[in-house]
N, C-alpha and C positions, 0 to 999 in steps of 0.2 A: 350649315355650322361649317362652323372652321376645327385643325386637330382640337387648338386648344381647348376649346365649348367642349367637345366630348371626355376630350379627358375630366374638366370641371363638371359636369352630368355624370359621370363613374362612380368618380371617389365622393358625389352627392349620395349618391345614392347605394356606395360602398357601408361610407354612415350613418346613414338609418335604420343601412339591413343589420350594422352589428351593435350601433346604442340602447334595444327597443330589450334585448335579454341584458345588454349592460346594468342596464338604469336595472331593469328585473330583478335580477343577483346582488341588487346593491342591496335595490327594495329588503326583499327575505332576507338578503343578510342583517340590515337592517333592526330587524325585526326577531329575527335568531336571538341577537343580541344582547333584544332588549322582551326577550321574549317572558317575564315573570310582570313587567311593568303590562304591559299591553295587553298579559292573561287580566290582569286587575282592572283594569279599564274596562275591559270586558264584562265584567262578573257587574262593575257597578253603572253599566252605561245605560242610560233610556229609552228600554225599548220603543216608547209612543213612539219622543224625539227621531228617533230612528226611521219611524218608517210614514211617519210626518215629512222629515226629510224623504221619504221616497216615493208621496205622492206628489208632492211639491214636484222635482225634478221628472216626475210622469206628468203632468201636467201640460210640464212645458211641450213634451209634443202638439199637443193640441198650438200651439204656439207655433211649430216651427212653417207650417204650412200657410199660418197668412204674409210670408215676407214672397214667396211664388203667389199667391194672392193677390198681394199689390198693383206686384211690375208686369205678370200676364193683362192683370187689370188696366194700366197701362196703354197698353201694347192691344185692345179690343181682342183679349184669347179668350173665351168663355171655361175658362174649366171650374166648375164646380169644389166649394172646400174639401167636398164630402172625399173627391179624389185625388185630392193633393195629400189631404192625408195618409187614404189610401194608401196611393207609393212611400208618402214621410218613410213612413212602420212599414209596410212589407221590405222596404231594402233594408232597412233595423241593421236586420243581423249581417248585410254588410260590411259594416263598418268593423267588425272585430276580425274581419281577411285582414293581409297582409297589408303594406301599402300605404292604409288608411286613406283612403281615396274611395274606394268602391260603391260608399253609399252613396256620394254623392255620384260618378260614372253612370250606376242604374236609374239616378231621378230623373237627367237629364237626357238618362235614353226613352225611356218613359213619359216624358213634356213632347221630348220628338215626337213621339210614333203620336200627339196629340196633336201633331201640326206647329208646335216652338220650334221655332229657325231657328237654324245654327247661327243670323250674329245674335242671335234675341239669350238665345242661350249662353250665347259668352257674356252677355251688360247682364244676365242674373249672375253665371260663377264669380264678373268678377264685386257685384254686389256686395252678394252669400262672404266671398271674397275675405272685401277690407273692411267693411261695415262693421261684424262683434270687430274686430282689431282696435278702430277708428271708436267706436263707444267703450272699450272694456277700456282701455288707453285713457278713456276721457274720462268716465265715469271714477273710477278707483282712483285713479295719478293724478285729478283734479283733487278729489276733495283729500287725500292724503299728504300732499303738497301745500292744498290751500291751510290746514290745521296745525300746518308745522310742525311735523314728529321727528326732524331734524334726525332720523334714521339710517340707515349705513344708506337707501336707495334713496334719499335726499334727494339729491341734483334729476338723476333717471325721472323722477314720478312728473316733477318739472318738466323737464324736456319733450318727456313721452307723452304726458299730454299738452302743451302746447303744441307740438305736432300735429297732437291731432285735432283739435278744436281747430286749429287754424285747417289743416284740411276738411276738412265739415264746412265749413266755411267758403271755402274756395268752390268744394264744385260748381255749386248754384251758381254761384259769380262766372263762373264759366261757359256754363247754359244757356246766363242770362247776353252773356257778346254774344253768343245767336242770332242775337236780334230779332225776337217771333214771341213779340208778349203769352200770345196765345201755350205756344212752346212752355215758354217759364211758366207761369199760370200755374196748368195742365201736371209739370215735372213739382212743381214746388207744394203743392197738396199732395201730389206720394212720399213725394221726398219726407216733409215733416212728418207724414203718417210712417213713413219707412224707421225713420228716427223712436219716435213713438214704440212704435212695437219693438222695438231692438234695447231701449230701456228700459220697457214693463218687462224685457224678456230675465236679464241681467239682475234686475232686482227680484226675480222670484226663485234664481236659479242661485243666489248670493241666501238671499232664506231661505233654503235649504241650508244650504251649505252649515247657518250658523245653530240651525237644529242640531244636524251631522257633528260640530262641536261642543256645542249646548245640555248634549246627550256623555259628554266623560265630563266637559270642564267649564266649573264656571264661570259668567261673565256678572264683575263688580260693575257696571252703567253701563246708559243706553249709549251712552261716547262709545261706548268698548266696542262695542256690538255694534255699530255704523262703523267702526276703520279694521274688527275683521269682516265684514262686512266688504267695504273700499280693499282693504288688504289681495280678499280672496278677488277679487273683479283684476286688477293688475294684477293680481302673479296669474291670470288667464292670459289675458292677452297678452304675458311674455312670453310664457310659453307658447300662446299660439301662432307666434312670429318666430321663434325658436325652427325656422325651415327643419334638420338634424331628428326636431322632437319629436315626432307622432302626434298627437291631440295633446303636445306639451309637456311628456309624460316627467317625470323628473325635478325637468326646468321650473314645471309651479311650481314643485314641491317645494325644491329650495329657496325660490325666491318667497314664500310665505312665509314659510317655518321662519327667513333671518325677517320681516316685515312683524309680525304677529306676536313673536317673543311668549312664545309660547313656555311653558310651567314642568319643560322637562328637558331631556340633552336635547343634543341635536338629533340622534339615529334615532329615539325615541317619537320626533317631531316627522319626520322623515314618513317614517312609516303610520303615524295615523293620517300624517294630512294625506299621503297616497291607500287609507282607507274608504274614502270619499265615493275612492272609480268607485269604489264596490254600490255604493248608492245610488248612481249612474247607469251601471250596468246593471242595477235592482228596477231600475226603472225601465229599462231600454226590454230586458224579457217580462216587464208585465204586461207595456205596454204590446209587445210583440202578441203576447199571450191573450190578453183582450179582444189583439185582432182577427187573428189567424181564430179565437172558439165563434166572433160578431158570422165572420166567415164561413163555417161550420151549421153555426145555426141558419145563417139566407141560406146557406146555398139545400139544408137539408128539409128544410119547413118549408119558407117563403118559394120555395119554387114547387115544392109540392104542390104548397096550395094551389099554383102555378096552374100547377097536371088538370087539380079537381076541380079548375075553371068554367063558366060554359063551355061545351060542344064538348067538353073533354067525356063525354058517354057515360061519365060516371056518376 
């Protein structure tokens, strides 16, 4: 790595370090400036819709281990779904450490301890890195472009959706060029499963956001519902590819605010959209609590039952 590359990496690290607190300050400022409007929104919020949003987002944690399960099955690595789920949930607190990568790092270390090679981990990381981006931009951007809303990001929606769809189609073509029919058929089966799983994941995520949205704001028609869902998915994808914004914070909210035409001013809209991150936080806490309660019960009850089994002398 040359001196220029080192300087670029150092600059990017500094930008990332300063970006999150700057965005946080802006969101707090917007929330404070619009505190009266937000306070009224909290009063009229439908608690049942918010709880439903949290439950739906929590259910995504049950889907998350299926992706590595599918990939490891392709490598004939027998790690059970239960173990993958335990790894995923037990590492959730690391998601909130500075840097935004420690949940992934922890999971990869756990997978490696179960015999997954570094090469296989690299393939898994590539899939987990690029698939969410390709699927969200294809789904959200494709829908928004073809319904022709002519919004501020109309051209970007078409470009991102087109590039993402082409990328998804090119991947199996590249595998086909390996001239191994068996390899291609095996890959195609897993590839279709991964795409289907990712689509289901983001549909559930979008429905969760719709419940959050409808807890405060009314929706006129089913067409508007779909547009809001597509706008959220597309905005998430744009935030995801913004490498200077960990978890897309700030970018997601600004893009979504532009696309959804919220019935409030820009500052209130940013604060409202940022509030959905609390839904994800609540879902992570709920999943973690459920996991640790399960572990405590398992260790205190089931292991004590084993101690009292045959040959225990009791």
